[in-house]
C-alpha positions, 0 to 999 in steps of 0.5 A: 509460513505461520500467518493466520491471515494468509490461509489459502484454502483453494487455488483457481487456475486460468487454463491459459496460464498453466505454463508460466513459471510463476504459476508452477512456483506457486503450485509447488509452494502450495502443494496439496492445496485443492485446485480447480482449472478454469476454462471460462474466467469471466463466467467463473468470476460472475458465478463466484460473486453470485453464489456467496453471501460474502464473496469479499471475505471468502475471496481472501482465502482463495487464490486466482492465478491469471494473466494481466490483460491490460497494463501493469503500470498506471499513474496513481489515480490520486483524486480530483481537485487535490494534489498528487505526487506523480507516483506510478503504480505496478499492479501485480496482485489484486486484493489482500488477505487482510480485512481493514474496515476502511479498505477502498478495494471493497468498493473498487474491485469487482473481482473478490479473489486474491489475484496474482497476475502470473505473466511476469515476462510481460511486466519486464517488457513493459518496465523496460519500455517505460523506464527507457522513455524516462532516460534523462527525465529524472528519477521516478517514484514507482511501487506496488501496494495500490491494489494489493499489499506488496508483501502479504503474498510474498511467502507464496509468490516470492515476487520481491526476489525478482523485483528488487534485483530488477530495480537495482539495475535501474537507478532512474527508478525509486522503487517502493514495496508498501505493506502492513504485513511482516513478511520480510523473510525474502527481503532478509536474503536480498542485497539492498540498493539505495533506490529500493524502499520498503514501506509500512502503513502504520496507525494508532494501536486502537485503530490497528486492533479494531479496523485492520483485521488480520494485520499484525500489531503496529509494534511488530510492523516497526520491528520488521522495519528495523530488521529490514533497515539492519539488512541495509534497506531504506524504509518509509512509513504511511500514516494513512488513514489517520482516524479520530477515536478516543485517545487518538493523540496519545495513540499516534504519539505513542507510535511515533515514539516507538518509531523514533526509538527504533528506526534511524531517521537517516534511513527513512526515505519519506513519511506520508500523512493522510486523513480518512476519506472514502467514496460514499458508496463504500459506507454501505459496503462497510455497513454490510461487512463491518456493522460494528465499526465506529466509522459508520457513525462518524460525522463527515462532509463531502470533499471537492472530490465527492468523498466523505472527509472529516471536517476541515478543522478536524483534518487540520488538527490531526495532520498538524499534530502528527506532523509536529510529533514526527518532526520532534521525534525524527527531525525535520530532515525526514521528508513529510508529504500529504496524500490527497490534500489541497495546497492550502492544507500543505501550507497550513500543516507542513509550511510548504506550498508546492506549485504542482505535482512536479514540485512534490515529485522532486521533493521526494526523489531528491536527497533530504534537505536538498530540494525545498519549495516554499 
């Protein structure tokens, strides 16, 4: 494993979780890494935060193996007053070894450590119950990557080797693994299935270099996607967040040219677009952790959800420009959708106006071109 962004210097183990198979597997994979067994997780996490100047940064080099005490499955929170898509998230890991300036996890998570929930047997029970209730209710989009990168820890956890075979047996689910990493080693040893989608977050090269610390270059992410497509998987892409910067038009257009040259459009399940938005409280954290970021000096307004957003004309320009370049490069049969935007923005950018979340879910789970809305 040769990845400077994934350097585990210490493993902390919840004493109640030592006997789980995933705990044993991770300890074997990281044999020789210093370990500490924790008897009181709550006190341990509080002291970890208090004793460090940058607990978020330090936590990216430390692994915390514990149990998911709540639900693994949750509806994507989306944001108030804007359209969602009824996506269901599986929260297997928390935090990420990458260090993006705009990452919302810097604000949302009180636990700064790279956290792996090792009680996988409970996950299968919860998934069985959830998918059993969905029988006859249409295909559901479900995936990991909301609270942690789906593949960044895969060389250590090998979760993909368990998740993909599980969902191969459940065609009622359209399962997505979403990543910025290029850790596809395990994927290249797994048989694909029509309902499995491997997705990458992409950005303009300047943004990837300046704002996505530790992430591989965009060209390497696209190459990883090409190899996964050759393996037989479908893929997807997320241009989110789109960020205004000098030369942004050429930056995004260049990425789309690379994409269209290397990935067949009929192997793309969907592409999402979203302009930068974040809660005001994140700005203070960004100023402390990333004081040189240009994002601190951009002009924003408060959206209906209270988040900082670009002025509507700027948002429209970025979303429309990127959508048009994607249509030109990949064709109109590739489903495009907007993340956390209003029906007005959908109409003006994509010439579609969904009546609600069910419309969007149906659009993304139906074969390309068979489900449309006006």
